[in-house]
C-alpha positions, 0 to 999 in steps of 0.5 A: 518664248520666256516672257520673264524679265531676267534681272537677276533681281539686283544683288543689293539689299532692297527689301520690302517689309510689311511694317512702318518705322517711326522717324523719330531718330532711332540707334544708328539714325543720323538723318531723317526726313518726315516732310511734316507741314510742307515741301522741305525748305531744303530739298528740291524737285527738278523736272528733268522731261515733262509737260511743264505743268505745276504737278510734273514736279513732286509735290508735298500732299495731304491727300493723296493721288487725285488723277484718274486712277488713282490708287489710296493715299500712302499711310505711312507712319507721319502720314497725318502732318503729309507727305511727298507724291508725283502724281503721273495720271493728274499730270497725263504727259500721254506718249511723252517722257516724263522724269522727275527728281525729288533731291535732298540736301546735302548730307554729311556721311564721312563718318560712317562705315555703313549707310542704310536708307530706309523710308516709306511708300505706297506704289503702283506701276505701268510703264514706269521705273521708280528709282533711288539715284545717289551722288555727290555733285548737283551738277553732274546728276547723270553720274549719280548711281542708279538704284531700281526699288522694285525690279522686275515689277510689270504694268498694274503690280502694286509694290515689288517683286518680293511681295507682287501686288499685295497692296501693302501700304504702308512698304518700307524699303531699306537700300543698303547704300554703304558702296555709294554713301560710307565716307563721303561728305557731300551726299545726296539722294534723290527719288526719281520717277520715269516713264520712257520707252525705256521703262516699258513692263507691260502697260501702253504708252508711256507718260501716264501711269499711276503715282509714287508716294514717299514719307519717313526718309531716314539715313542710319549706319545701323544694320536694320535687318533682323539677323535670320529672316528668309521667304518665298518670293512673289514669283511661284509657279502655279497652275497652267489654269485655274480650272481645267476639263478633266479629258485635259489634265497635264502634270503640273511642276513646281518652281519658286524664288526663295530670298534670305533678307537676313543680316546672317547666311542660311546654310540648309534651307528647304522649301516644301510643296505640299498638295491636299485635295478637297476631302484634306488628302495630301495626294502630292509633297516633295521636299526641295533642299538648297545650300547656303544662302548669303545674306542679301541673295535670292536663289532662282529658278530652282525646280522640283525634279518631280511634277504633280500628275493631277487624277482626271477626276473633277476636284479641287486642290490647294498647293503650298510653298513651304519655306524652313530653315535651321534657325529660328526665322524672325517673321514666318509670315511671309515663309508661305505661298498658297494656292488653289487650282480646280478639276472640272467636268468641261470648263477651261477658266484662267480665273477663280471669279473676277476680283477687278475690270480692265480696259486699255487707257490708249484705245476704246477698242481692243480684245482681251482673251485667254490662251488655253491648251488641249493636249487631247481634242480628238471627239470633243468641241468647243460650246460656249464662252463665257465673260462678264462686264462691269458697266453694262449700263453704260453700253446699251446697245453697244455689242462684244463680239466673241472668237475661238481661235486655233493657235499653232504656238508660234510667236514673235517674241512676246507677240502672235501675228495674225498669220499664226492664228486662225478664226474658227468660230465668232459670236456677238452679244448686244447689251442691254444695260441690266446685265450687272457684273453676271456673267455672260454666256453664249454659243462660241459660234454665231449658228450654234455650231460646235467647233471640232477640237484638235490634240495639242493646240491652242485655243483663245477665247477672246472678246472684242469691243470696238467703237467709233466713240470715247465709250469704254468696256470694261471687262471683269477680270482677276488679279490674285493668280500670277502666272509669270512663274509657271510661263518660265517654268513651263517655257524652260521645259519647252512645253510653254504655257500661257495666259491672257492676250492683248489686241489694244486697237484691235489690229490683229497682233496678239500681246502674250504678255496683255495687261501683266501676267498677274491679270486675266481676263474672264474669258472661259470656254466650255468644251464637250462631246457634241450629238454628231451631226450638229459640228461643222468641219472647219476647212484646212488653213489655205483652202480659202485666203482673203487679200487684200487684207485691209482692203479699200474697193474690192476684195479677193477670196482665192479657193484652193479647195481638194474636191469642187464644192456644188454650193459655197455661201460666202456672208460679210458680217459687221461686229455685231453679228449682222449680215451685210452681204451674203453671196451664193455660187456653184460649182468652185474649186480653185476660183477667185472670187470678188467681194464689193467693199465700197460701200461698207463703212470702215471697220472689222468684219467677219467673212463665213465661207460655207462649203459642202466640205466646211467653213472657213471664218476670215477677218476682213479690215475695210480702210477707205 
């Protein structure tokens, strides 16, 4: 199951550069607008869909975003005299469309053979799509061509697919609109902010994104690009985990998109992958040679032929993609991409340290975790889950529940349905308020038992927060490792590896896209060998089943054990780990037992079934 959005990243030249540009008339410029002092009288803003509020359109600002999730203000070349903004979350139209256009005056391009649009911007996405529209008829805007400014961008990223989420402020966008504008006497340019069901890119719901800020708009008939400029794009494969136990290391493969953003064809670019260990020794190096790469084109989805066989000993590695061309490259700063990964004694982790916090906007209750693949689980056991929050002082008296799931790898598109994963263990943690940002480590199992692992199995370490009020729990997370290309690479070879999983509202369905493949929670899993006699055996699938689920008054446990169990203990826990019911039964093999849920409050519960042959943990939802 491939989580990459396959849009081919457009054949047009949409170039995201790290420098600003003056709005005074430069060579080739024939139109400029720097929004000095206010909303220009010859520009217009149109609310196509929205809530009719004053902020449901574009407006002039010298302050920048002021909504609940404000980004930094645009640091454009002429920011001192103001700029334009659509502040989506200031105008939050949750669950409904936002469609607002900022439209230029008519511009004469009749004498131009080439037309480039340039502007400075700062942008962060959340299920919305910023587009440039070009047309000639104000009465027929539906016919205007639409050009995506940031194709392939996913929820919570800054900028676009070329620079990923590196938070460049400002970015200068250069778009060749020659095919739509050259030779035309009445051209209009529009900046369209759109959030609808058609723009979902990992965030949910629609109508309440971040913002889009625009300044220093220029039209020029001079090609702004240097002749020789290639780059390694933000789509590059990293290791499947930031940290992997030495018992679970796998070969790592490499892929990176390269793009020619100069005006000349590059005949034979070469991409080199180099891996060095903590001693500085080169342990892997390989070249990938390309044929000619034309201007405005992207070379994507080309795999390095050999993988790196990671040594099964603890160490730290630095991997670098380096791009070289025959001609002197104008900008060498974008020719390398680097990432770090580690081999540990016993720790699985998708992060190398928290860089941010996360909580869904749609619902305070959620489950967030990471998927880890175990190729060699025999004689090994899951022991601890580690997580962290940033607002423990607001969570005093509240708790989270940690889960260890085993998953068979089956997906429904990007989703894992409840029947495809099994609860192996759970535990709970009550916040005292003084945790700060210290990481919290607790046993995977409420009883302290270690959970036996199996070969070739996915395990998910997840943290569930459930609340009836509006108090959010902000989990620690990291956004400096992007697992999208890794997922694409491994999925293409039929051995998919994943990143985070998310369940907003605790529905039981896990979303493999999470908050975006470039954001993962601090949800770490520790494994090790275990002393004999400390580990409970997990009953196989089908040994105990629960129905109906959700339950109103009576739930039924159906037993199908291979041999009779002399004693069976059934315990029901609430989300805090407190036992709310417990029953004991004798001589059970193929029987049905009823549980009374009449006196249980609405919510989620865990049922722990303990038999002579092992244990089974089931989730139960009560809905009266």
